[in-house]
C-alpha positions in Angstrom: -88.9 -96.1 -64.1 -88.0 -97.8 -60.3 -89.0 -95.1 -57.7 -86.1 -94.9 -54.9 -87.5 -94.5 -51.2 -85.4 -93.0 -48.6 -84.1 -96.9 -47.6 -83.5 -97.6 -50.4 -80.9 -94.2 -51.4 -80.3 -93.9 -47.5 -76.9 -96.3 -46.0 -75.3 -95.1 -42.2 -76.8 -91.5 -43.4 -76.0 -91.1 -46.5 -77.2 -91.8 -50.5 -75.0 -94.6 -51.1 -72.7 -94.7 -53.7 -72.9 -98.3 -55.9 -69.9 -98.9 -58.6 -70.1 -101.0 -61.2 -67.5 -103.1 -63.1 -67.7 -105.6 -65.9 -70.5 -104.2 -68.7 -71.0 -107.5 -70.1 -74.4 -108.7 -71.8 -75.5 -108.8 -67.7 -73.7 -105.9 -66.4 -75.2 -103.6 -69.0 -78.7 -104.6 -68.0 -77.5 -105.0 -63.9 -76.5 -101.5 -63.5 -78.9 -99.6 -65.5 -81.4 -101.3 -63.0 -79.1 -99.7 -60.9 -79.4 -96.4 -62.7 -82.8 -96.6 -62.6 -83.2 -96.8 -59.1 -82.3 -94.1 -58.4 -78.3 -95.1 -57.3 -75.3 -92.8 -58.1 -73.2 -94.2 -59.9 -69.7 -94.8 -61.6 -68.9 -97.8 -63.8 -65.7 -99.6 -65.5 -65.3 -101.9 -68.3 -61.2 -103.3 -69.7 -63.2 -102.0 -73.3 -64.7 -97.8 -71.7 -66.8 -98.2 -75.5 -69.0 -100.4 -73.8 -69.5 -97.7 -71.2 -71.2 -95.1 -73.3 -75.2 -96.1 -73.1 -75.3 -96.2 -69.4 -72.3 -92.4 -69.2 -75.3 -91.3 -72.2 -78.0 -92.4 -69.1 -76.0 -90.6 -66.7 -73.3 -93.1 -64.9 -69.7 -91.8 -64.6 -66.6 -93.8 -66.0 -64.6 -94.5 -63.0 -61.3 -94.3 -65.2 -60.1 -98.1 -62.9 -61.7 -100.1 -59.8 -59.1 -98.4 -57.7 -61.5 -95.1 -59.5 -64.7 -96.7 -59.0 -64.1 -97.8 -55.3 -63.2 -94.1 -53.2 -66.3 -93.2 -55.4 -68.0 -95.4 -54.4 -69.6 -97.1 -51.1 -70.5 -100.6 -52.2 -68.1 -102.3 -55.2 -70.0 -105.1 -57.5 -68.1 -106.9 -60.0 -69.2 -108.7 -62.6 -66.3 -109.8 -65.2 -65.1 -113.3 -67.5 -63.4 -115.8 -64.9 -61.6 -116.2 -61.4 -58.3 -114.8 -63.0 -60.0 -112.2 -64.5 -62.2 -111.7 -60.8 -58.6 -111.3 -58.7 -57.2 -109.4 -61.3 -59.9 -106.0 -61.0 -59.9 -106.2 -57.1 -56.4 -107.7 -56.1 -54.3 -106.1 -58.8 -52.8 -102.4 -59.4 -54.8 -100.6 -59.5 -57.5 -102.7 -58.3 -60.9 -102.7 -55.8 -58.8 -103.1 -52.4 -56.3 -100.6 -53.7 -59.5 -98.0 -53.7 -60.2 -98.7 -50.4 -62.2 -96.8 -47.9 -64.0 -96.9 -44.2 -67.2 -98.3 -45.5 -66.3 -99.7 -48.6 -68.6 -102.7 -48.9 -67.5 -105.8 -52.0 -69.8 -107.1 -54.5 -68.4 -109.6 -56.5 -71.3 -111.8 -59.1 -69.0 -113.4 -61.2 -69.2 -117.0 -62.0 -65.4 -117.9 -60.8 -64.5 -120.7 -58.6 -64.7 -121.1 -54.9 -61.3 -121.3 -53.8 -61.0 -117.5 -55.2 -63.8 -116.7 -53.9 -62.5 -117.5 -50.5 -58.9 -116.0 -51.2 -60.7 -112.6 -52.6 -62.1 -112.4 -49.1 -59.7 -113.3 -47.3 -58.1 -110.4 -49.3 -60.5 -108.0 -49.2 -61.4 -109.0 -45.1 -57.6 -107.8 -44.6 -57.9 -104.4 -46.1 -61.2 -104.2 -43.9 -63.6 -104.4 -47.3 -66.6 -107.4 -46.4 -67.3 -109.2 -49.2 -70.3 -111.1 -50.5 -69.4 -113.6 -53.4 -72.9 -113.1 -55.1 -73.2 -115.3 -58.8 -76.7 -114.5 -60.4 -78.6 -117.0 -62.4 -80.9 -116.1 -65.9 -80.0 -114.4 -69.2 -79.4 -110.5 -70.1 -84.3 -110.4 -71.0 -84.2 -111.3 -67.1 -81.7 -109.4 -66.3 -83.2 -106.9 -67.6 -86.5 -107.5 -66.1 -84.6 -107.4 -62.5 -85.8 -110.8 -61.9 -82.4 -112.5 -61.2 -81.7 -115.1 -58.9 -78.9 -114.5 -56.6 -77.0 -116.7 -54.4 -75.0 -114.8 -51.6 -72.7 -115.8 -49.3 -70.6 -113.7 -46.7 -71.3 -111.9 -43.3 -75.2 -112.1 -43.0 -74.6 -107.9 -42.0 -73.3 -107.2 -44.6 -75.7 -108.9 -46.5 -78.4 -107.1 -45.1 -77.2 -103.7 -46.0 -77.0 -104.6 -49.5 -80.0 -106.8 -49.4 -82.1 -103.0 -50.9 -79.4 -102.7 -54.2 -79.6 -106.9 -54.3 -84.0 -106.4 -54.5 -83.7 -103.6 -58.1 -81.8 -106.4 -60.0 -83.3 -109.7 -58.3 -86.8 -111.5 -57.4 -85.4 -114.8 -55.6 -81.7 -114.0 -53.2 -80.9 -115.9 -51.5 -78.3 -115.3 -48.6 -76.6 -119.1 -48.8 -74.3 -118.8 -45.7 -71.8 -116.4 -44.0 -68.5 -118.7 -45.7 -68.0 -117.2 -48.2 -67.6 -119.5 -51.3 -70.7 -120.6 -50.5 -72.7 -118.8 -53.6 -70.4 -119.4 -56.3 -70.7 -123.2 -54.9 -74.4 -123.1 -55.0 -74.0 -121.6 -58.1 -71.6 -124.7 -60.2 -74.3 -126.9 -58.6 -77.1 -125.0 -61.0 -75.3 -124.3 -63.4 -74.7 -128.3 -63.4 -78.2 -129.1 -63.4 -78.5 -126.7 -66.2 -75.6 -128.0 -68.1 -76.8 -131.9 -68.2 -80.4 -130.6 -69.1 -79.1 -129.3 -72.1 -77.1 -132.4 -72.9 -80.4 -134.1 -72.2 -82.8 -132.5 -74.6 -80.0 -132.3 -77.4 -79.8 -136.1 -77.0 -84.1 -136.7 -77.5 -84.1 -134.0 -79.7 -81.8 -136.2 -82.1 -83.1 -139.4 -81.2 -86.2 -138.1 -82.0 -84.8 -137.3 -86.1 -83.0 -140.6 -86.2 -86.5 -142.1 -85.7 -88.1 -139.6 -88.4 -90.1 -137.4 -85.7 -89.9 -134.0 -85.7 -87.7 -132.4 -83.5 -90.8 -129.6 -82.7 -93.2 -132.5 -81.5 -90.6 -133.4 -79.1 -90.9 -129.3 -77.4 -94.4 -129.5 -77.6 -95.1 -132.5 -75.6 -92.6 -131.8 -73.2 -94.4 -128.5 -72.4 -96.6 -130.8 -70.0 -95.6 -133.2 -67.3 -93.0 -134.3 -65.7 -90.4 -134.1 -68.4 -91.2 -130.2 -69.0 -87.6 -127.8 -68.6 -86.0 -125.1 -68.1 -83.5 -126.6 -70.6 -86.2 -127.6 -73.3 -88.3 -124.4 -73.8 -85.3 -121.8 -73.3 -83.3 -124.3 -76.0 -84.9 -126.9 -77.4 -86.2 -123.9 -80.1 -83.5 -122.8 -80.9 -82.0 -126.4 -81.2 -84.0 -127.0 -83.4 -82.9 -123.8 -85.8 -79.9 -124.9 -84.8 -79.0 -121.1 -83.5 -76.6 -121.1 -81.1 -75.8 -117.8 -80.9 -74.5 -117.3 -77.4 -76.5 -116.3 -74.4 -74.4 -118.6 -72.3 -71.6 -119.4 -74.0 -70.0 -123.3 -74.1 -66.9 -121.7 -73.0 -68.5 -121.1 -70.2 -70.6 -123.4 -69.9 -67.4 -126.1 -70.2 -65.5 -123.9 -67.7 -68.9 -124.1 -65.1 -69.3 -128.0 -64.9 -65.0 -128.4 -65.1 -65.0 -126.9 -62.2 -68.2 -128.9 -60.3 -66.1 -131.4 -61.3 -63.3 -130.8 -59.4 -65.9 -129.7 -56.2 -66.9 -133.3 -56.4 -63.5 -134.7 -56.1 -63.6 -132.4 -53.7 -66.4 -134.0 -51.2 -66.0 -137.5 -52.8 -69.5 -137.0 -54.8 -70.1 -139.1 -58.6 -71.6 -137.3 -60.8 -71.9 -139.6 -63.6 -74.2 -137.3 -65.8 -72.1 -134.0 -65.6 -69.4 -135.5 -66.3 -70.8 -136.7 -69.8 -72.0 -133.2 -70.2 -68.5 -132.0 -69.4 -66.7 -134.0 -72.8 -69.4 -132.8 -74.7 -68.4 -129.5 -74.5 -65.1 -130.7 -74.7 -66.0 -131.9 -77.7 -67.8 -128.9 -78.9 -64.9 -126.6 -78.3 -62.3 -128.5 -79.7 -64.4 -128.3 -83.0 -64.4 -124.0 -82.7 -67.7 -124.2 -81.3 -67.2 -122.7 -77.8 -68.3 -118.9 -78.4 -71.9 -120.6 -79.1 -74.2 -120.6 -76.6 -73.9 -124.4 -74.8 -76.7 -125.8 -77.0 -74.0 -126.6 -79.7 -73.7 -129.8 -78.3 -76.6 -130.6 -80.1 -74.4 -130.5 -83.1 -71.6 -132.7 -82.2 -74.5 -136.0 -81.3 -76.0 -135.0 -84.9 -72.3 -136.1 -86.4 -72.2 -139.6 -83.9 -75.6 -140.4 -85.1 -74.6 -139.6 -89.2 -76.6 -136.2 -89.5 -76.0 -134.5 -92.1 -74.4 -130.9 -91.3 -77.6 -128.5 -91.9 -75.3 -125.9 -92.2 
């Protein structure tokens, strides 16, 4: 269990009360880390039952995002997409309706940079500083407190919240003072992951067609320049045709589509990302959107006339 220190628990002379909105697979693990660090925690989720492991461990149920904000000094949000973030923060009974002097907002959702900037403007109008601070990692990484966190927003706000962020992340980067830079960096990070998964899928399908056991590809790429996190984490699952979601096709498609939009805005060409996005679209059209994004392998197998292994 993490042991709280005075620096960790106190901010401006009083104990920091933390609110967390969005108790999904990641939110559950991050919230547990906050509780284990000794912070008083109030939680809210659309499906109340998902918060029960936390309330059983000592967290309070908030009732609404507004109520969470009223009872917190720092509120984290981590919901599905841009529309959901805007709703729980700026909508009726949202976080901003519960704003009060000293409140800080940290949105950890993987949302569009323009939405981060819009939410930040609305927050600032209420006197609430905001960080957009999406993360990289999976639920196991979150449980171990080893997430990567890319935060953007006012530097004093970032520094004030750093002790809390350190309970959940081992690599914490302040991207810049301009809101939206954190979510932009997350799109860039996921662009790399999406293209790498596509490359791994192509390699394993080609190996199968060439009569080479895909496991041999996984073994040889564990050393040398072809070594990638995508092969190490997704390769064995692809070889087993095990596609339970770690990061869903729907979410990867959303992020790569947003990266393509960003490229259009800045005049960058992303040919590999474009192909990867289309392969994800194909998987979605086959009803595989809720499966892990490495399910694109099955699309390639169909193109290569490899029989379905169901």
